[in-house]
N, CA, C and O atoms as a CHARMM CRD file, in Angstrom:
* protein
*
  256
    1    1 MET  N     -9.87800  -8.07900 -14.54200 PROA 1      0.00000
    2    1 MET  CA    -9.12100  -7.42600 -13.34900 PROA 1      0.00000
    3    1 MET  C    -10.06400  -6.09300 -13.37600 PROA 1      0.00000
    4    1 MET  O    -10.68600  -5.92300 -14.42500 PROA 1      0.00000
    5    2 LEU  N    -10.23400  -5.15000 -12.35800 PROA 2      0.00000
    6    2 LEU  CA   -11.15900  -4.07800 -12.28100 PROA 2      0.00000
    7    2 LEU  C    -10.17100  -3.02200 -12.68200 PROA 2      0.00000
    8    2 LEU  O     -9.04500  -3.18000 -12.21000 PROA 2      0.00000
    9    3 PRO  N    -10.36100  -1.94400 -13.48000 PROA 3      0.00000
   10    3 PRO  CA    -9.84400  -1.05200 -14.16900 PROA 3      0.00000
   11    3 PRO  C     -9.03200   0.17200 -13.06300 PROA 3      0.00000
   12    3 PRO  O     -7.89800   0.63600 -13.18100 PROA 3      0.00000
   13    4 ASP  N     -9.97800   0.43800 -12.09400 PROA 4      0.00000
   14    4 ASP  CA    -9.38800   1.28200 -11.05600 PROA 4      0.00000
   15    4 ASP  C     -8.55900   0.61400  -9.95300 PROA 4      0.00000
   16    4 ASP  O     -8.35000   1.27100  -8.93300 PROA 4      0.00000
   17    5 LEU  N     -8.05400  -0.66500 -10.06200 PROA 5      0.00000
   18    5 LEU  CA    -7.45900  -1.31300  -8.83200 PROA 5      0.00000
   19    5 LEU  C     -5.83800  -1.17700  -9.29500 PROA 5      0.00000
   20    5 LEU  O     -5.42100  -1.33000 -10.44300 PROA 5      0.00000
   21    6 PHE  N     -5.09800  -0.87400  -8.18800 PROA 6      0.00000
   22    6 PHE  CA    -3.86400  -0.66700  -8.29700 PROA 6      0.00000
   23    6 PHE  C     -2.66700  -1.59700  -7.33900 PROA 6      0.00000
   24    6 PHE  O     -2.81200  -2.01300  -6.19000 PROA 6      0.00000
   25    7 PHE  N     -1.92100  -1.69000  -7.90600 PROA 7      0.00000
   26    7 PHE  CA    -1.08900  -2.54100  -6.60400 PROA 7      0.00000
   27    7 PHE  C      0.25700  -1.83700  -6.73200 PROA 7      0.00000
   28    7 PHE  O      0.65500  -1.42000  -7.82000 PROA 7      0.00000
   29    8 LEU  N      0.96000  -1.71200  -5.58600 PROA 8      0.00000
   30    8 LEU  CA     2.14500  -1.14100  -5.12100 PROA 8      0.00000
   31    8 LEU  C      2.96500  -2.15300  -4.47500 PROA 8      0.00000
   32    8 LEU  O      2.50100  -2.91300  -3.62500 PROA 8      0.00000
   33    9 THR  N      4.55000  -2.18700  -4.98100 PROA 9      0.00000
   34    9 THR  CA     5.35100  -2.87800  -4.10700 PROA 9      0.00000
   35    9 THR  C      6.43700  -2.52300  -3.35700 PROA 9      0.00000
   36    9 THR  O      7.22900  -1.65900  -3.73300 PROA 9      0.00000
   37   10 GLY  N      6.54000  -3.12900  -2.30600 PROA 10     0.00000
   38   10 GLY  CA     7.58600  -2.43600  -1.38300 PROA 10     0.00000
   39   10 GLY  C      8.39700  -3.49000  -0.63200 PROA 10     0.00000
   40   10 GLY  O      7.98400  -4.64700  -0.71500 PROA 10     0.00000
   41   11 GLN  N      9.54300  -3.24200   0.12300 PROA 11     0.00000
   42   11 GLN  CA    10.20100  -4.24900   0.80300 PROA 11     0.00000
   43   11 GLN  C     10.09300  -3.85900   2.32700 PROA 11     0.00000
   44   11 GLN  O      9.67600  -2.78400   2.75700 PROA 11     0.00000
   45   12 ILE  N     10.57600  -5.00200   3.11000 PROA 12     0.00000
   46   12 ILE  CA    11.05800  -4.76100   4.41800 PROA 12     0.00000
   47   12 ILE  C     12.07600  -5.21300   4.42400 PROA 12     0.00000
   48   12 ILE  O     12.29600  -6.27400   3.84000 PROA 12     0.00000
   49   13 ARG  N     13.38000  -4.28300   5.35000 PROA 13     0.00000
   50   13 ARG  CA    14.72600  -4.81000   5.21900 PROA 13     0.00000
   51   13 ARG  C     14.54900  -5.14700   6.81200 PROA 13     0.00000
   52   13 ARG  O     14.04600  -4.32500   7.57800 PROA 13     0.00000
   53   14 ILE  N     14.97500  -6.34000   7.20500 PROA 14     0.00000
   54   14 ILE  CA    15.39800  -7.30700   8.16200 PROA 14     0.00000
   55   14 ILE  C     16.68700  -7.59300   8.65200 PROA 14     0.00000
   56   14 ILE  O     17.24500  -8.59200   8.19900 PROA 14     0.00000
   57   15 GLU  N     17.27300  -6.89500   9.50400 PROA 15     0.00000
   58   15 GLU  CA    18.63800  -6.85700   9.99400 PROA 15     0.00000
   59   15 GLU  C     18.82500  -7.71700  11.07900 PROA 15     0.00000
   60   15 GLU  O     18.78100  -7.10700  12.14700 PROA 15     0.00000
   61   16 ALA  N     19.03700  -9.03000  11.19400 PROA 16     0.00000
   62   16 ALA  CA    19.63400  -9.90100  12.29900 PROA 16     0.00000
   63   16 ALA  C     20.98800 -10.28100  12.24100 PROA 16     0.00000
   64   16 ALA  O     21.87200  -9.43400  12.37200 PROA 16     0.00000
   65   17 ASN  N     21.22000 -11.37900  12.07300 PROA 17     0.00000
   66   17 ASN  CA    22.55500 -12.02500  11.52500 PROA 17     0.00000
   67   17 ASN  C     22.67800 -11.60400  10.16400 PROA 17     0.00000
   68   17 ASN  O     23.63800 -10.95900   9.74200 PROA 17     0.00000
   69   18 LEU  N     21.76700 -11.94900   9.52900 PROA 18     0.00000
   70   18 LEU  CA    21.70300 -11.65700   8.03000 PROA 18     0.00000
   71   18 LEU  C     20.99500 -10.55800   7.63400 PROA 18     0.00000
   72   18 LEU  O     20.01500 -10.32700   8.34200 PROA 18     0.00000
   73   19 VAL  N     21.20200  -9.73500   6.63500 PROA 19     0.00000
   74   19 VAL  CA    20.38500  -8.65400   5.95300 PROA 19     0.00000
   75   19 VAL  C     19.54900  -9.51000   4.97800 PROA 19     0.00000
   76   19 VAL  O     20.03800 -10.28700   4.15800 PROA 19     0.00000
   77   20 SER  N     18.31000  -9.29400   5.15000 PROA 20     0.00000
   78   20 SER  CA    17.40200  -9.59400   3.96200 PROA 20     0.00000
   79   20 SER  C     16.19300  -8.79400   3.88800 PROA 20     0.00000
   80   20 SER  O     15.78300  -7.95100   4.68500 PROA 20     0.00000
   81   21 LYS  N     15.75400  -9.15000   2.93200 PROA 21     0.00000
   82   21 LYS  CA    14.40000  -8.30900   2.29000 PROA 21     0.00000
   83   21 LYS  C     13.41500  -9.14400   2.01900 PROA 21     0.00000
   84   21 LYS  O     13.47300 -10.23000   1.44200 PROA 21     0.00000
   85   22 VAL  N     12.30100  -8.45900   2.56400 PROA 22     0.00000
   86   22 VAL  CA    10.96500  -9.14400   2.27300 PROA 22     0.00000
   87   22 VAL  C      9.86900  -8.48700   1.54500 PROA 22     0.00000
   88   22 VAL  O      9.34200  -7.52500   2.10400 PROA 22     0.00000
   89   23 SER  N      9.43300  -8.85800   0.36500 PROA 23     0.00000
   90   23 SER  CA     8.66400  -7.91300  -0.72300 PROA 23     0.00000
   91   23 SER  C      7.37400  -7.86500  -0.09500 PROA 23     0.00000
   92   23 SER  O      7.06700  -8.92200   0.45600 PROA 23     0.00000
   93   24 ARG  N      6.33800  -6.72200  -0.00400 PROA 24     0.00000
   94   24 ARG  CA     5.07800  -6.51100   0.22200 PROA 24     0.00000
   95   24 ARG  C      4.63300  -6.14100  -1.03700 PROA 24     0.00000
   96   24 ARG  O      5.27500  -5.65800  -1.97000 PROA 24     0.00000
   97   25 ASN  N      3.26500  -6.46900  -0.94000 PROA 25     0.00000
   98   25 ASN  CA     2.31600  -5.57200  -1.74600 PROA 25     0.00000
   99   25 ASN  C      1.21400  -5.03300  -1.14100 PROA 25     0.00000
  100   25 ASN  O      0.66800  -5.53000  -0.15600 PROA 25     0.00000
  101   26 MET  N      0.76300  -3.73200  -1.86700 PROA 26     0.00000
  102   26 MET  CA    -0.46700  -3.26300  -1.31600 PROA 26     0.00000
  103   26 MET  C     -1.53500  -2.92000  -2.27800 PROA 26     0.00000
  104   26 MET  O     -1.24500  -2.38400  -3.34800 PROA 26     0.00000
  105   27 ALA  N     -2.67000  -3.18100  -1.97900 PROA 27     0.00000
  106   27 ALA  CA    -3.70600  -2.69100  -3.12300 PROA 27     0.00000
  107   27 ALA  C     -4.47000  -1.43100  -2.93400 PROA 27     0.00000
  108   27 ALA  O     -4.74800  -1.06900  -1.79100 PROA 27     0.00000
  109   28 VAL  N     -4.80100  -0.79500  -3.88400 PROA 28     0.00000
  110   28 VAL  CA    -5.63300   0.27600  -3.85700 PROA 28     0.00000
  111   28 VAL  C     -6.66700   0.35100  -4.60700 PROA 28     0.00000
  112   28 VAL  O     -6.63000   0.33100  -5.83700 PROA 28     0.00000
  113   29 ILE  N     -7.66000   0.44400  -3.92300 PROA 29     0.00000
  114   29 ILE  CA    -8.95200   0.33000  -4.52100 PROA 29     0.00000
  115   29 ILE  C     -9.82600   1.83800  -4.17600 PROA 29     0.00000
  116   29 ILE  O    -10.06100   2.08800  -2.99400 PROA 29     0.00000
  117   30 PRO  N    -10.22000   2.66800  -5.10100 PROA 30     0.00000
  118   30 PRO  CA   -10.36600   3.89900  -5.37000 PROA 30     0.00000
  119   30 PRO  C    -12.24700   3.47600  -5.42100 PROA 30     0.00000
  120   30 PRO  O    -12.59900   2.43800  -5.98200 PROA 30     0.00000
  121   31 ASP  N    -13.19400   4.33600  -4.83100 PROA 31     0.00000
  122   31 ASP  CA   -14.28900   4.17800  -4.90200 PROA 31     0.00000
  123   31 ASP  C    -15.00300   5.58300  -4.62700 PROA 31     0.00000
  124   31 ASP  O    -15.29600   5.99300  -3.50400 PROA 31     0.00000
  125   32 GLY  N    -15.21200   6.18600  -5.70800 PROA 32     0.00000
  126   32 GLY  CA   -15.72400   7.62400  -5.80800 PROA 32     0.00000
  127   32 GLY  C    -14.85000   8.53600  -4.84400 PROA 32     0.00000
  128   32 GLY  O    -13.75000   8.92700  -5.23400 PROA 32     0.00000
  129   33 HSD  N    -15.33500   8.87600  -3.58300 PROA 33     0.00000
  130   33 HSD  CA   -14.37800   9.88700  -2.97200 PROA 33     0.00000
  131   33 HSD  C    -13.92300   9.00900  -1.85300 PROA 33     0.00000
  132   33 HSD  O    -13.58100   9.66600  -0.87000 PROA 33     0.00000
  133   34 ASN  N    -13.81600   7.66800  -1.71100 PROA 34     0.00000
  134   34 ASN  CA   -12.99500   6.64200  -0.63600 PROA 34     0.00000
  135   34 ASN  C    -12.03400   5.87000  -1.35700 PROA 34     0.00000
  136   34 ASN  O    -12.26600   5.66300  -2.54800 PROA 34     0.00000
  137   35 VAL  N    -11.07300   5.44200  -0.87900 PROA 35     0.00000
  138   35 VAL  CA   -10.24900   4.78100  -1.17000 PROA 35     0.00000
  139   35 VAL  C     -9.67900   3.60800   0.03500 PROA 35     0.00000
  140   35 VAL  O     -9.27000   3.85100   1.17100 PROA 35     0.00000
  141   36 THR  N     -9.78500   2.56000  -0.50900 PROA 36     0.00000
  142   36 THR  CA    -9.33600   1.53800   0.51200 PROA 36     0.00000
  143   36 THR  C     -7.92000   0.65800   0.17400 PROA 36     0.00000
  144   36 THR  O     -7.65700   0.12700  -0.90500 PROA 36     0.00000
  145   37 LEU  N     -7.14600   0.65400   1.31300 PROA 37     0.00000
  146   37 LEU  CA    -5.82000   0.00400   1.05100 PROA 37     0.00000
  147   37 LEU  C     -5.87700  -0.99900   1.73900 PROA 37     0.00000
  148   37 LEU  O     -6.52800  -1.14400   2.77400 PROA 37     0.00000
  149   38 VAL  N     -5.03000  -1.94600   1.08100 PROA 38     0.00000
  150   38 VAL  CA    -5.08700  -3.66600   1.82100 PROA 38     0.00000
  151   38 VAL  C     -3.83800  -3.99200   1.84300 PROA 38     0.00000
  152   38 VAL  O     -3.13200  -4.12300   0.84300 PROA 38     0.00000
  153   39 ASN  N     -3.47800  -4.14800   3.05300 PROA 39     0.00000
  154   39 ASN  CA    -2.11400  -4.59800   3.42700 PROA 39     0.00000
  155   39 ASN  C     -1.13900  -3.61100   3.28000 PROA 39     0.00000
  156   39 ASN  O     -0.09200  -3.98000   2.74800 PROA 39     0.00000
  157   40 THR  N     -1.24500  -2.25200   3.68100 PROA 40     0.00000
  158   40 THR  CA    -0.68500  -1.04300   3.64800 PROA 40     0.00000
  159   40 THR  C      1.01800  -1.36500   3.75800 PROA 40     0.00000
  160   40 THR  O      1.52000  -2.22400   4.48400 PROA 40     0.00000
  161   41 ILE  N      1.82900  -0.33900   2.74100 PROA 41     0.00000
  162   41 ILE  CA     3.30800  -0.54300   2.76500 PROA 41     0.00000
  163   41 ILE  C      3.56800   1.18500   3.26200 PROA 41     0.00000
  164   41 ILE  O      2.72700   2.08400   3.23300 PROA 41     0.00000
  165   42 ARG  N      4.63000   1.24900   3.58900 PROA 42     0.00000
  166   42 ARG  CA     5.18300   2.63500   3.59200 PROA 42     0.00000
  167   42 ARG  C      5.22800   3.44800   2.53600 PROA 42     0.00000
  168   42 ARG  O      5.58800   2.94500   1.47100 PROA 42     0.00000
  169   43 LEU  N      4.95400   4.56700   2.56500 PROA 43     0.00000
  170   43 LEU  CA     4.89500   5.45700   1.12400 PROA 43     0.00000
  171   43 LEU  C      5.72900   6.69800   1.33900 PROA 43     0.00000
  172   43 LEU  O      5.45800   7.32100   2.36500 PROA 43     0.00000
  173   44 ASP  N      6.63200   7.14800   0.61800 PROA 44     0.00000
  174   44 ASP  CA     7.37100   8.22600   0.36400 PROA 44     0.00000
  175   44 ASP  C      6.43700   9.64400   0.40300 PROA 44     0.00000
  176   44 ASP  O      5.22100   9.55600   0.23500 PROA 44     0.00000
  177   45 GLU  N      7.13000  11.04300   0.65000 PROA 45     0.00000
  178   45 GLU  CA     6.02300  11.90800   0.48500 PROA 45     0.00000
  179   45 GLU  C      5.24300  12.31000  -0.79300 PROA 45     0.00000
  180   45 GLU  O      4.20500  12.96000  -0.92200 PROA 45     0.00000
  181   46 ALA  N      6.10400  11.69300  -1.74200 PROA 46     0.00000
  182   46 ALA  CA     5.44800  11.99900  -3.16000 PROA 46     0.00000
  183   46 ALA  C      4.08700  10.84300  -3.16500 PROA 46     0.00000
  184   46 ALA  O      2.94500  11.03700  -3.58300 PROA 46     0.00000
  185   47 GLY  N      4.53100   9.90400  -2.69600 PROA 47     0.00000
  186   47 GLY  CA     3.19500   8.65100  -2.66500 PROA 47     0.00000
  187   47 GLY  C      2.16600   9.21700  -1.88900 PROA 47     0.00000
  188   47 GLY  O      1.07600   9.37300  -2.43900 PROA 47     0.00000
  189   48 LEU  N      2.33000   9.61200  -0.51600 PROA 48     0.00000
  190   48 LEU  CA     1.33000  10.02100   0.31100 PROA 48     0.00000
  191   48 LEU  C      0.64300  11.34200  -0.22500 PROA 48     0.00000
  192   48 LEU  O     -0.57400  11.47200  -0.09800 PROA 48     0.00000
  193   49 ALA  N      1.42300  12.33300  -0.83000 PROA 49     0.00000
  194   49 ALA  CA     0.44300  13.22100  -1.66600 PROA 49     0.00000
  195   49 ALA  C     -0.52000  12.61200  -2.52400 PROA 49     0.00000
  196   49 ALA  O     -1.71500  12.86400  -2.37100 PROA 49     0.00000
  197   50 ALA  N     -0.06000  11.72900  -3.53400 PROA 50     0.00000
  198   50 ALA  CA    -0.82700  11.15100  -4.54600 PROA 50     0.00000
  199   50 ALA  C     -2.03800  10.45600  -3.86300 PROA 50     0.00000
  200   50 ALA  O     -3.14800  10.46300  -4.39500 PROA 50     0.00000
  201   51 LEU  N     -1.77900   9.81600  -2.58800 PROA 51     0.00000
  202   51 LEU  CA    -2.82800   8.88300  -2.10700 PROA 51     0.00000
  203   51 LEU  C     -3.70100  10.20800  -1.53300 PROA 51     0.00000
  204   51 LEU  O     -4.86200  10.24100  -1.94100 PROA 51     0.00000
  205   52 ASP  N     -3.38000  11.05700  -0.83800 PROA 52     0.00000
  206   52 ASP  CA    -4.46100  12.25600  -0.51700 PROA 52     0.00000
  207   52 ASP  C     -5.15500  12.68500  -1.46700 PROA 52     0.00000
  208   52 ASP  O     -6.28600  13.08100  -1.18300 PROA 52     0.00000
  209   53 ALA  N     -4.72200  12.73700  -2.81900 PROA 53     0.00000
  210   53 ALA  CA    -5.48400  13.51200  -3.67800 PROA 53     0.00000
  211   53 ALA  C     -6.77100  12.63700  -4.27500 PROA 53     0.00000
  212   53 ALA  O     -7.70500  13.09700  -4.93100 PROA 53     0.00000
  213   54 LEU  N     -6.55200  11.13100  -3.83700 PROA 54     0.00000
  214   54 LEU  CA    -7.76900  10.35600  -4.23600 PROA 54     0.00000
  215   54 LEU  C     -8.84200  10.38000  -3.61400 PROA 54     0.00000
  216   54 LEU  O     -9.89600  10.01100  -4.13100 PROA 54     0.00000
  217   55 GLY  N     -8.73500  10.88600  -2.21200 PROA 55     0.00000
  218   55 GLY  CA   -10.05600  11.12000  -1.24600 PROA 55     0.00000
  219   55 GLY  C     -9.62600  10.53800   0.04800 PROA 55     0.00000
  220   55 GLY  O     -8.45500  10.42900   0.41300 PROA 55     0.00000
  221   56 ASN  N    -10.91100  10.09600   0.85400 PROA 56     0.00000
  222   56 ASN  CA   -10.74100   9.66500   1.96400 PROA 56     0.00000
  223   56 ASN  C    -10.11300   8.39600   2.13100 PROA 56     0.00000
  224   56 ASN  O    -10.24100   7.58500   1.21400 PROA 56     0.00000
  225   57 VAL  N     -9.47800   8.09400   3.11000 PROA 57     0.00000
  226   57 VAL  CA    -8.45300   6.82200   3.07600 PROA 57     0.00000
  227   57 VAL  C     -9.09500   5.75400   4.21800 PROA 57     0.00000
  228   57 VAL  O     -9.27800   6.22900   5.33900 PROA 57     0.00000
  229   58 ASN  N     -9.39700   4.53500   4.02500 PROA 58     0.00000
  230   58 ASN  CA    -9.80700   3.46800   4.67500 PROA 58     0.00000
  231   58 ASN  C     -8.51000   2.11100   4.63400 PROA 58     0.00000
  232   58 ASN  O     -8.00000   1.76000   3.57000 PROA 58     0.00000
  233   59 VAL  N     -8.21600   1.61200   5.71400 PROA 59     0.00000
  234   59 VAL  CA    -7.12400   0.74900   5.60400 PROA 59     0.00000
  235   59 VAL  C     -7.84900  -0.71800   6.03500 PROA 59     0.00000
  236   59 VAL  O     -8.68200  -0.77300   6.93900 PROA 59     0.00000
  237   60 LEU  N     -7.44900  -1.79800   5.32400 PROA 60     0.00000
  238   60 LEU  CA    -7.76100  -3.18400   5.43700 PROA 60     0.00000
  239   60 LEU  C     -6.64800  -3.87500   5.73900 PROA 60     0.00000
  240   60 LEU  O     -5.71100  -3.88900   4.94100 PROA 60     0.00000
  241   61 LYS  N     -6.59000  -4.53500   6.91600 PROA 61     0.00000
  242   61 LYS  CA    -5.43300  -5.33300   7.12900 PROA 61     0.00000
  243   61 LYS  C     -5.57300  -6.65000   7.07500 PROA 61     0.00000
  244   61 LYS  O     -6.24900  -7.04100   8.02700 PROA 61     0.00000
  245   62 LEU  N     -5.21400  -7.53100   6.34600 PROA 62     0.00000
  246   62 LEU  CA    -5.58100  -8.99600   6.26000 PROA 62     0.00000
  247   62 LEU  C     -4.38500  -9.76300   7.11900 PROA 62     0.00000
  248   62 LEU  O     -3.16500  -9.62000   7.03500 PROA 62     0.00000
  249   63 GLN  N     -5.18600 -10.64200   7.99200 PROA 63     0.00000
  250   63 GLN  CA    -4.18300 -11.45100   8.77000 PROA 63     0.00000
  251   63 GLN  C     -4.37700 -12.90700   8.36500 PROA 63     0.00000
  252   63 GLN  O     -5.39800 -13.40300   7.88700 PROA 63     0.00000
  253   64 SER  N     -3.17900 -13.52500   8.64800 PROA 64     0.00000
  254   64 SER  CA    -3.16500 -14.97700   8.00000 PROA 64     0.00000
  255   64 SER  C     -3.37200 -16.00700   9.58900 PROA 64     0.00000
  256   64 SER  O     -3.41100 -17.23600   9.52700 PROA 64     0.00000
């Protein structure tokens, strides 16, 4: 594993007839003054501030 590779776990709450939660994972890959996010999740204000401190953000969305 790469030393600067980070994973964050979040959940999506789905309300239909039943309430269910689906886990999601986001990878954060810093590279100098750039950061690549893979499969983004929603962050709170503290998470966004920490992300901004890492540098320029690029987003990569994987589709199946």
